[in-house]
PDB file as gemmi writes it, atoms N, CA and C in Angstrom:
CRYST1    1.000    1.000    1.000  90.00  90.00  90.00 P 1                      
ATOM      1  N   MET A   1     -19.364 -22.984 -25.462  1.00  0.00           N  
ATOM      2  CA  MET A   1     -19.048 -21.545 -24.991  1.00  0.00           C  
ATOM      3  C   MET A   1     -18.425 -21.835 -23.532  1.00  0.00           C  
ATOM      4  N   ALA A   2     -19.018 -23.125 -22.762  1.00  0.00           N  
ATOM      5  CA  ALA A   2     -18.182 -23.284 -21.435  1.00  0.00           C  
ATOM      6  C   ALA A   2     -16.798 -23.618 -21.640  1.00  0.00           C  
ATOM      7  N   GLY A   3     -16.291 -23.250 -20.437  1.00  0.00           N  
ATOM      8  CA  GLY A   3     -14.706 -23.368 -20.457  1.00  0.00           C  
ATOM      9  C   GLY A   3     -13.852 -22.191 -21.013  1.00  0.00           C  
ATOM     10  N   ARG A   4     -14.616 -21.358 -21.709  1.00  0.00           N  
ATOM     11  CA  ARG A   4     -14.046 -20.300 -22.680  1.00  0.00           C  
ATOM     12  C   ARG A   4     -13.687 -19.154 -21.782  1.00  0.00           C  
ATOM     13  N   PRO A   5     -12.580 -18.524 -21.403  1.00  0.00           N  
ATOM     14  CA  PRO A   5     -12.058 -17.491 -20.410  1.00  0.00           C  
ATOM     15  C   PRO A   5     -12.973 -16.146 -21.088  1.00  0.00           C  
ATOM     16  N   ARG A   6     -13.577 -15.617 -19.903  1.00  0.00           N  
ATOM     17  CA  ARG A   6     -14.342 -14.398 -20.287  1.00  0.00           C  
ATOM     18  C   ARG A   6     -13.182 -13.326 -20.543  1.00  0.00           C  
ATOM     19  N   ARG A   7     -13.849 -12.301 -21.295  1.00  0.00           N  
ATOM     20  CA  ARG A   7     -12.898 -11.017 -21.334  1.00  0.00           C  
ATOM     21  C   ARG A   7     -13.609  -9.692 -21.075  1.00  0.00           C  
ATOM     22  N   GLY A   8     -13.019  -8.924 -20.554  1.00  0.00           N  
ATOM     23  CA  GLY A   8     -13.691  -7.868 -20.008  1.00  0.00           C  
ATOM     24  C   GLY A   8     -14.610  -7.934 -18.760  1.00  0.00           C  
ATOM     25  N   GLY A   9     -15.473  -7.318 -18.673  1.00  0.00           N  
ATOM     26  CA  GLY A   9     -16.074  -7.148 -17.454  1.00  0.00           C  
ATOM     27  C   GLY A   9     -15.534  -6.568 -15.953  1.00  0.00           C  
ATOM     28  N   ARG A  10     -16.114  -7.054 -15.145  1.00  0.00           N  
ATOM     29  CA  ARG A  10     -15.623  -6.539 -13.784  1.00  0.00           C  
ATOM     30  C   ARG A  10     -14.371  -7.007 -13.385  1.00  0.00           C  
ATOM     31  N   GLY A  11     -13.981  -8.129 -13.492  1.00  0.00           N  
ATOM     32  CA  GLY A  11     -12.810  -8.848 -13.288  1.00  0.00           C  
ATOM     33  C   GLY A  11     -11.637  -8.075 -13.598  1.00  0.00           C  
ATOM     34  N   ASP A  12     -11.498  -7.403 -14.627  1.00  0.00           N  
ATOM     35  CA  ASP A  12     -10.294  -6.738 -15.449  1.00  0.00           C  
ATOM     36  C   ASP A  12     -10.130  -5.415 -14.815  1.00  0.00           C  
ATOM     37  N   ARG A  13     -10.784  -4.839 -13.939  1.00  0.00           N  
ATOM     38  CA  ARG A  13     -10.371  -3.688 -13.345  1.00  0.00           C  
ATOM     39  C   ARG A  13      -9.067  -3.520 -12.288  1.00  0.00           C  
ATOM     40  N   LYS A  14      -8.447  -2.574 -12.523  1.00  0.00           N  
ATOM     41  CA  LYS A  14      -6.983  -2.522 -11.589  1.00  0.00           C  
ATOM     42  C   LYS A  14      -7.501  -1.864 -10.156  1.00  0.00           C  
ATOM     43  N   PHE A  15      -8.561  -1.142  -9.835  1.00  0.00           N  
ATOM     44  CA  PHE A  15      -8.616  -0.467  -8.859  1.00  0.00           C  
ATOM     45  C   PHE A  15     -10.176  -0.714  -8.597  1.00  0.00           C  
ATOM     46  N   ALA A  16     -10.442  -0.614  -7.152  1.00  0.00           N  
ATOM     47  CA  ALA A  16     -11.790  -0.746  -6.947  1.00  0.00           C  
ATOM     48  C   ALA A  16     -12.341   0.549  -6.884  1.00  0.00           C  
ATOM     49  N   PRO A  17     -13.706   0.784  -7.461  1.00  0.00           N  
ATOM     50  CA  PRO A  17     -14.365   2.188  -7.677  1.00  0.00           C  
ATOM     51  C   PRO A  17     -14.809   2.822  -6.210  1.00  0.00           C  
ATOM     52  N   VAL A  18     -14.160   3.836  -5.855  1.00  0.00           N  
ATOM     53  CA  VAL A  18     -14.750   4.732  -4.594  1.00  0.00           C  
ATOM     54  C   VAL A  18     -15.226   5.996  -4.591  1.00  0.00           C  
ATOM     55  N   LYS A  19     -15.704   6.385  -3.838  1.00  0.00           N  
ATOM     56  CA  LYS A  19     -16.368   7.459  -3.822  1.00  0.00           C  
ATOM     57  C   LYS A  19     -15.063   8.621  -3.664  1.00  0.00           C  
ATOM     58  N   PRO A  20     -15.154   9.842  -4.941  1.00  0.00           N  
ATOM     59  CA  PRO A  20     -14.062  10.504  -4.944  1.00  0.00           C  
ATOM     60  C   PRO A  20     -13.706  11.559  -3.495  1.00  0.00           C  
ATOM     61  N   GLN A  21     -12.580  11.572  -3.215  1.00  0.00           N  
ATOM     62  CA  GLN A  21     -12.170  12.365  -2.035  1.00  0.00           C  
ATOM     63  C   GLN A  21     -12.346  14.064  -2.493  1.00  0.00           C  
ATOM     64  N   LYS A  22     -11.981  14.559  -1.346  1.00  0.00           N  
ATOM     65  CA  LYS A  22     -12.057  16.049  -1.712  1.00  0.00           C  
ATOM     66  C   LYS A  22     -10.835  16.563  -1.081  1.00  0.00           C  
ATOM     67  N   LEU A  23     -10.423  17.482  -1.742  1.00  0.00           N  
ATOM     68  CA  LEU A  23      -9.254  18.206  -1.086  1.00  0.00           C  
ATOM     69  C   LEU A  23      -9.655  19.269   0.025  1.00  0.00           C  
ATOM     70  N   ASP A  24      -8.850  19.215   1.133  1.00  0.00           N  
ATOM     71  CA  ASP A  24      -9.383  20.091   2.185  1.00  0.00           C  
ATOM     72  C   ASP A  24      -9.262  21.700   1.963  1.00  0.00           C  
ATOM     73  N   LYS A  25      -8.304  22.103   0.785  1.00  0.00           N  
ATOM     74  CA  LYS A  25      -8.043  23.445   0.418  1.00  0.00           C  
ATOM     75  C   LYS A  25      -7.265  23.199  -0.867  1.00  0.00           C  
ATOM     76  N   PRO A  26      -7.604  24.080  -1.783  1.00  0.00           N  
ATOM     77  CA  PRO A  26      -7.033  23.812  -3.200  1.00  0.00           C  
ATOM     78  C   PRO A  26      -5.523  23.660  -2.980  1.00  0.00           C  
ATOM     79  N   ALA A  27      -5.102  23.016  -3.890  1.00  0.00           N  
ATOM     80  CA  ALA A  27      -3.402  22.439  -4.042  1.00  0.00           C  
ATOM     81  C   ALA A  27      -2.777  23.820  -4.189  1.00  0.00           C  
ATOM     82  N   ASP A  28      -1.709  23.953  -3.285  1.00  0.00           N  
ATOM     83  CA  ASP A  28      -0.663  24.961  -3.584  1.00  0.00           C  
ATOM     84  C   ASP A  28       0.628  24.541  -4.106  1.00  0.00           C  
ATOM     85  N   TYR A  29       1.016  25.346  -5.157  1.00  0.00           N  
ATOM     86  CA  TYR A  29       2.356  25.064  -5.631  1.00  0.00           C  
ATOM     87  C   TYR A  29       3.635  24.886  -4.771  1.00  0.00           C  
ATOM     88  N   LYS A  30       3.540  25.967  -3.818  1.00  0.00           N  
ATOM     89  CA  LYS A  30       4.540  25.747  -2.959  1.00  0.00           C  
ATOM     90  C   LYS A  30       4.659  24.977  -1.847  1.00  0.00           C  
ATOM     91  N   ASP A  31       3.684  24.028  -1.627  1.00  0.00           N  
ATOM     92  CA  ASP A  31       3.390  22.951  -0.549  1.00  0.00           C  
ATOM     93  C   ASP A  31       4.163  21.836  -1.274  1.00  0.00           C  
ATOM     94  N   THR A  32       5.692  21.613  -1.378  1.00  0.00           N  
ATOM     95  CA  THR A  32       6.014  20.487  -2.311  1.00  0.00           C  
ATOM     96  C   THR A  32       5.935  19.283  -1.573  1.00  0.00           C  
ATOM     97  N   GLU A  33       5.825  19.027  -0.051  1.00  0.00           N  
ATOM     98  CA  GLU A  33       5.671  17.918   0.365  1.00  0.00           C  
ATOM     99  C   GLU A  33       4.345  17.256  -0.084  1.00  0.00           C  
ATOM    100  N   PHE A  34       3.280  17.996   0.043  1.00  0.00           N  
ATOM    101  CA  PHE A  34       1.864  17.426  -0.371  1.00  0.00           C  
ATOM    102  C   PHE A  34       1.944  17.111  -1.819  1.00  0.00           C  
ATOM    103  N   LEU A  35       2.674  17.881  -2.644  1.00  0.00           N  
ATOM    104  CA  LEU A  35       2.646  17.369  -4.218  1.00  0.00           C  
ATOM    105  C   LEU A  35       3.563  16.230  -4.391  1.00  0.00           C  
ATOM    106  N   ILE A  36       4.692  16.074  -3.700  1.00  0.00           N  
ATOM    107  CA  ILE A  36       5.458  14.918  -3.886  1.00  0.00           C  
ATOM    108  C   ILE A  36       4.807  13.695  -3.764  1.00  0.00           C  
ATOM    109  N   LYS A  37       3.812  13.691  -2.695  1.00  0.00           N  
ATOM    110  CA  LYS A  37       2.897  12.324  -2.220  1.00  0.00           C  
ATOM    111  C   LYS A  37       2.168  11.740  -3.407  1.00  0.00           C  
ATOM    112  N   HIS A  38       1.911  12.639  -4.422  1.00  0.00           N  
ATOM    113  CA  HIS A  38       1.064  12.511  -5.551  1.00  0.00           C  
ATOM    114  C   HIS A  38       1.805  12.277  -6.780  1.00  0.00           C  
ATOM    115  N   LEU A  39       3.146  12.200  -6.861  1.00  0.00           N  
ATOM    116  CA  LEU A  39       4.053  11.870  -7.766  1.00  0.00           C  
ATOM    117  C   LEU A  39       4.454  10.337  -7.808  1.00  0.00           C  
ATOM    118  N   GLY A  40       4.561   9.589  -8.936  1.00  0.00           N  
ATOM    119  CA  GLY A  40       5.079   8.333  -8.673  1.00  0.00           C  
ATOM    120  C   GLY A  40       6.714   8.375  -8.654  1.00  0.00           C  
ATOM    121  N   PRO A  41       7.392   7.143  -8.745  1.00  0.00           N  
ATOM    122  CA  PRO A  41       8.929   6.761  -8.359  1.00  0.00           C  
ATOM    123  C   PRO A  41       9.379   7.684  -9.711  1.00  0.00           C  
ATOM    124  N   GLN A  42       8.841   7.831 -11.055  1.00  0.00           N  
ATOM    125  CA  GLN A  42       9.569   8.190 -12.132  1.00  0.00           C  
ATOM    126  C   GLN A  42       9.229  10.040 -12.001  1.00  0.00           C  
ATOM    127  N   GLY A  43       8.537  10.219 -11.132  1.00  0.00           N  
ATOM    128  CA  GLY A  43       8.020  11.881 -10.955  1.00  0.00           C  
ATOM    129  C   GLY A  43       6.722  12.122 -11.890  1.00  0.00           C  
ATOM    130  N   GLN A  44       6.037  11.065 -11.978  1.00  0.00           N  
ATOM    131  CA  GLN A  44       5.015  11.046 -12.773  1.00  0.00           C  
ATOM    132  C   GLN A  44       3.484  11.491 -12.023  1.00  0.00           C  
ATOM    133  N   ILE A  45       2.832  12.182 -12.410  1.00  0.00           N  
ATOM    134  CA  ILE A  45       1.498  12.685 -11.827  1.00  0.00           C  
ATOM    135  C   ILE A  45       0.846  11.201 -11.580  1.00  0.00           C  
ATOM    136  N   LYS A  46       0.206  10.915 -10.327  1.00  0.00           N  
ATOM    137  CA  LYS A  46      -0.731   9.569 -10.296  1.00  0.00           C  
ATOM    138  C   LYS A  46      -1.984  10.030 -10.853  1.00  0.00           C  
ATOM    139  N   SER A  47      -2.698   8.773 -11.278  1.00  0.00           N  
ATOM    140  CA  SER A  47      -4.176   8.961 -11.877  1.00  0.00           C  
ATOM    141  C   SER A  47      -5.060   9.274 -10.842  1.00  0.00           C  
ATOM    142  N   ARG A  48      -6.292   9.514 -11.582  1.00  0.00           N  
ATOM    143  CA  ARG A  48      -7.298   9.815 -10.445  1.00  0.00           C  
ATOM    144  C   ARG A  48      -7.827   8.491  -9.647  1.00  0.00           C  
ATOM    145  N   ALA A  49      -7.616   7.472 -10.413  1.00  0.00           N  
ATOM    146  CA  ALA A  49      -7.958   6.309 -10.004  1.00  0.00           C  
ATOM    147  C   ALA A  49      -6.942   5.953  -8.772  1.00  0.00           C  
ATOM    148  N   ARG A  50      -5.758   6.220  -8.577  1.00  0.00           N  
ATOM    149  CA  ARG A  50      -4.763   6.133  -7.878  1.00  0.00           C  
ATOM    150  C   ARG A  50      -4.992   7.142  -6.498  1.00  0.00           C  
ATOM    151  N   THR A  51      -4.942   8.286  -6.866  1.00  0.00           N  
ATOM    152  CA  THR A  51      -5.310   9.279  -5.824  1.00  0.00           C  
ATOM    153  C   THR A  51      -6.596   9.443  -5.232  1.00  0.00           C  
ATOM    154  N   GLY A  52      -7.608   9.043  -5.990  1.00  0.00           N  
ATOM    155  CA  GLY A  52      -9.176   8.998  -5.557  1.00  0.00           C  
ATOM    156  C   GLY A  52      -9.897  10.253  -5.571  1.00  0.00           C  
ATOM    157  N   TYR A  53      -9.061  11.194  -5.930  1.00  0.00           N  
ATOM    158  CA  TYR A  53      -9.905  12.633  -6.095  1.00  0.00           C  
ATOM    159  C   TYR A  53     -10.555  12.880  -7.285  1.00  0.00           C  
ATOM    160  N   GLY A  54     -11.688  13.652  -7.118  1.00  0.00           N  
ATOM    161  CA  GLY A  54     -12.481  13.951  -8.291  1.00  0.00           C  
ATOM    162  C   GLY A  54     -11.829  14.651  -9.296  1.00  0.00           C  
ATOM    163  N   ALA A  55     -12.660  15.085 -10.298  1.00  0.00           N  
ATOM    164  CA  ALA A  55     -12.165  15.717 -11.606  1.00  0.00           C  
ATOM    165  C   ALA A  55     -11.484  17.167 -11.164  1.00  0.00           C  
ATOM    166  N   GLN A  56     -12.153  17.747 -10.407  1.00  0.00           N  
ATOM    167  CA  GLN A  56     -11.914  19.207 -10.378  1.00  0.00           C  
ATOM    168  C   GLN A  56     -10.806  19.204  -9.457  1.00  0.00           C  
ATOM    169  N   ASP A  57     -10.568  18.506  -8.201  1.00  0.00           N  
ATOM    170  CA  ASP A  57      -9.621  18.453  -7.219  1.00  0.00           C  
ATOM    171  C   ASP A  57      -8.340  17.992  -8.270  1.00  0.00           C  
ATOM    172  N   GLN A  58      -8.357  16.797  -8.964  1.00  0.00           N  
ATOM    173  CA  GLN A  58      -7.382  16.377  -9.695  1.00  0.00           C  
ATOM    174  C   GLN A  58      -6.710  17.510 -10.896  1.00  0.00           C  
ATOM    175  N   LYS A  59      -7.562  18.141 -11.156  1.00  0.00           N  
ATOM    176  CA  LYS A  59      -7.133  19.187 -12.190  1.00  0.00           C  
ATOM    177  C   LYS A  59      -6.265  20.338 -11.494  1.00  0.00           C  
ATOM    178  N   SER A  60      -6.853  20.657 -10.118  1.00  0.00           N  
ATOM    179  CA  SER A  60      -5.875  21.804  -9.552  1.00  0.00           C  
ATOM    180  C   SER A  60      -4.584  21.221  -8.803  1.00  0.00           C  
ATOM    181  N   LEU A  61      -4.604  19.711  -8.625  1.00  0.00           N  
ATOM    182  CA  LEU A  61      -3.509  19.201  -8.161  1.00  0.00           C  
ATOM    183  C   LEU A  61      -2.595  19.302  -9.370  1.00  0.00           C  
ATOM    184  N   LYS A  62      -3.059  18.936 -10.734  1.00  0.00           N  
ATOM    185  CA  LYS A  62      -2.038  18.919 -11.921  1.00  0.00           C  
ATOM    186  C   LYS A  62      -1.675  20.121 -12.135  1.00  0.00           C  
ATOM    187  N   LYS A  63      -2.449  21.184 -12.037  1.00  0.00           N  
ATOM    188  CA  LYS A  63      -2.065  22.580 -12.296  1.00  0.00           C  
ATOM    189  C   LYS A  63      -1.074  22.908 -11.121  1.00  0.00           C  
ATOM    190  N   ALA A  64      -1.146  22.750 -10.020  1.00  0.00           N  
ATOM    191  CA  ALA A  64      -0.116  23.053  -8.892  1.00  0.00           C  
ATOM    192  C   ALA A  64       1.061  22.347  -9.225  1.00  0.00           C  
ATOM    193  N   ILE A  65       1.166  20.955  -9.600  1.00  0.00           N  
ATOM    194  CA  ILE A  65       2.356  20.350  -9.833  1.00  0.00           C  
ATOM    195  C   ILE A  65       2.972  20.905 -11.066  1.00  0.00           C  
ATOM    196  N   LYS A  66       2.369  21.293 -12.195  1.00  0.00           N  
ATOM    197  CA  LYS A  66       2.977  21.655 -13.193  1.00  0.00           C  
ATOM    198  C   LYS A  66       3.731  23.197 -13.054  1.00  0.00           C  
ATOM    199  N   ARG A  67       2.857  23.844 -12.282  1.00  0.00           N  
ATOM    200  CA  ARG A  67       3.599  25.155 -11.860  1.00  0.00           C  
ATOM    201  C   ARG A  67       4.668  25.141 -10.963  1.00  0.00           C  
ATOM    202  N   ALA A  68       4.664  24.262  -9.854  1.00  0.00           N  
ATOM    203  CA  ALA A  68       5.989  23.741  -9.333  1.00  0.00           C  
ATOM    204  C   ALA A  68       7.113  23.545 -10.149  1.00  0.00           C  
ATOM    205  N   ARG A  69       6.943  22.590 -11.124  1.00  0.00           N  
ATOM    206  CA  ARG A  69       8.078  22.148 -12.163  1.00  0.00           C  
ATOM    207  C   ARG A  69       8.548  23.381 -12.819  1.00  0.00           C  
ATOM    208  N   HIS A  70       7.812  24.242 -13.183  1.00  0.00           N  
ATOM    209  CA  HIS A  70       7.991  25.385 -13.933  1.00  0.00           C  
ATOM    210  C   HIS A  70       8.704  26.167 -13.271  1.00  0.00           C  
ATOM    211  N   LEU A  71       8.486  26.544 -11.996  1.00  0.00           N  
ATOM    212  CA  LEU A  71       9.531  27.358 -11.058  1.00  0.00           C  
ATOM    213  C   LEU A  71      10.743  26.440 -10.561  1.00  0.00           C  
ATOM    214  N   GLY A  72      10.815  25.069 -10.890  1.00  0.00           N  
ATOM    215  CA  GLY A  72      12.042  24.420 -10.314  1.00  0.00           C  
ATOM    216  C   GLY A  72      11.831  23.889  -8.901  1.00  0.00           C  
ATOM    217  N   LEU A  73      10.827  23.743  -8.534  1.00  0.00           N  
ATOM    218  CA  LEU A  73      10.408  23.128  -7.111  1.00  0.00           C  
ATOM    219  C   LEU A  73      10.305  21.742  -7.134  1.00  0.00           C  
ATOM    220  N   LEU A  74       9.845  21.396  -8.377  1.00  0.00           N  
ATOM    221  CA  LEU A  74       9.738  19.646  -8.734  1.00  0.00           C  
ATOM    222  C   LEU A  74      10.408  19.409  -9.809  1.00  0.00           C  
ATOM    223  N   PRO A  75      11.015  17.990  -9.783  1.00  0.00           N  
ATOM    224  CA  PRO A  75      11.556  17.624 -10.987  1.00  0.00           C  
ATOM    225  C   PRO A  75      10.368  17.479 -12.217  1.00  0.00           C  
ATOM    226  N   PHE A  76      10.906  17.391 -13.291  1.00  0.00           N  
ATOM    227  CA  PHE A  76      10.212  17.014 -14.338  1.00  0.00           C  
ATOM    228  C   PHE A  76      10.553  15.427 -14.635  1.00  0.00           C  
ATOM    229  N   VAL A  77       9.558  14.910 -15.461  1.00  0.00           N  
ATOM    230  CA  VAL A  77       9.525  13.396 -15.532  1.00  0.00           C  
ATOM    231  C   VAL A  77      10.898  13.195 -16.206  1.00  0.00           C  
ATOM    232  N   GLY A  78      11.545  12.108 -15.852  1.00  0.00           N  
ATOM    233  CA  GLY A  78      12.888  11.729 -16.564  1.00  0.00           C  
ATOM    234  C   GLY A  78      13.238  10.886 -15.690  1.00  0.00           C  
TER     235      GLY A  78                                                      
END                                                                             
């Protein structure tokens, strides 16, 4: 078993675990500058691991981004 590479475990994590951040106020679909910060270069919503928000804040962020896309304030993925 010695000399065999390990699989899994802590070394395979992409991001260090951090304490979840909190949003100061609920995400607003009209604040496009704030929402654009949470989109990747292709227009995809960044994951919770990247943003650092907790589940509830990430859901409100997702809802605000989708609402802004529906109204034409933000681009769809593409």
